[in-house]
Structures are given as structure tokens and as C-alpha cells.
N, C-alpha and C positions, 0 to 999 in steps of 0.2 A: 481589550476584547479581541478575540481572534475568530475568524470564520474559516471553516475548512470545507472544501467542496471537491468530491471525487467525480470522475467521469471515465468512460471508456469500457465499461462492462458490456456483456452481451453473451450471445450463444455462439459456441465454437465447437468444431468437431475434435475428437481426440487426435492429438498430434499437432494441432493447430497452435497459433500464436495470438496474443492479445496484449495491448499496452494500456495500462491504466495511468491516469493523471490525477494529481491532487494539488490543488492550489490553495494556499493560505493567504488570508488578507487581514489587515488590521495592525495590531501592535506586534510586528514581526521582528525577530532578531535572527541574524544569520547563524550565530552559534546556538542552534536549538535542534532538538531531535524531531525528525519527521520519519514516519514509517508506515508500513502496511500490516494490517492484521486481517484475519478472516474468520468467519463463523459459518459452519455448515449446520444444516438442520439437526437438532438434537445434540449438538456438540458445543463445547465451550469455545469462546473466542481465543484464537491462537496467533502468535507472532509469525509473520511471514518474512519480512525484511525491514530493518530499521537503520537509518543513517543518523549517527549521533550528532552530526554537525561539526564535530571537531576531529574527525578521523575514523574511528572505529565504525564498521558496518557489521551488523548481525543478521545472518540469513539462516532460516530454519533448515535443518538437515533434509527435510522432506522435499524441499524445492531447490536445494543447491545444485548448480549446474544447469538448471532450467529457467530459473527466475533471476533477474538482476534489478537492483535499485539504482537509480541515478537522480541527480538533483541539479536544479537550475536556481542558484541563489538569487540571481538578478530578477527572476520571475516568481520567487518564493514557491516553487513548484517541485514536487517530487514525482518520479515516475516508477512504475513497476512493469518491466518488460517480462512477459511470460511466454515461454516457448515449450514445445512438447507437452502440451496440456493433457491432463488425464482426468477421467471422470471424478476422481477423488479430490480434484482441485475445485470442484463445484462448491460455491459458497458465496456469501455476501462479503465483499472486501471493503474494509474500512481504513481510512487514513487517520493518523493520529499526529497531532502537533503538540509538543511539550515545550512550554516557554521557560525562560531562565529561572523562574520561580518554582518550576516543577508542576505548574498547572497544565493539565491535559485537555486538549480540545479534539473532539471527534467529528468526522464528517458523517453524512447520513447513510453512507454505504452505497456500493454499486454491485449489482448481481453479476456473477460470472457462472455460466452454465456450460459444462463440457459434456456434450452428448452427440451421438450419431443419429 
């Protein structure tokens, strides 16, 4: 069983920065996918950035050049550094861990609000 917990959300002004953290605990494997998704009101959940665990990193076009994902395997933690935030980045941000069997575990989500 895996537990996923996000932190770091909040209210930030347009153009500001925020860093989200996601810690996974339990039956963790280093070669596993961890990443970030977001869901805005009235919209479907969408991929933001995902680290495959074995090399490839996938980042949504809408955040390329502004957001970056990084990972600390020793701490089973993945981060999302967000810069130049825009109002359209406002959403609940979710962390997802996928184990070696393909089972997905989601965190509870953390709210990011970009507003002046």
C-alpha cells in the first residue's frame, strides 16, 4: 500500500512562484512514475508534469518553461517548481504515484490560487 501526500499550495499573485511537494510512503520502488496533475473548476483533470522514474519526463505545453519537476529518490519525494504563475494555473494540484504493477495512488490535492 502507498500513501501520497501533497503540500505547498496557497494563494499567489500573478507572476509569482510556488513550490509543491509530494511525499510517497509505504511500498515504494525507485523505478516508478511520480507526477503532477491539476483540475480547475468545471474542467477535467490534466497532466502537468510527470517523471517516469527511468528517464523520460513529460511536461504539458501550457507550463513548459515555467514549471519544472524534480525528484529526491532518497526521500521518495517529487517537487513541482512553478514560476511566472498565471490566473489560468489556478486549480487543485494532485500528485500521482504509479507502482511497478501499474497501480495508481493519488494524493488528496492541494489548492493553488493565482490572483491579485
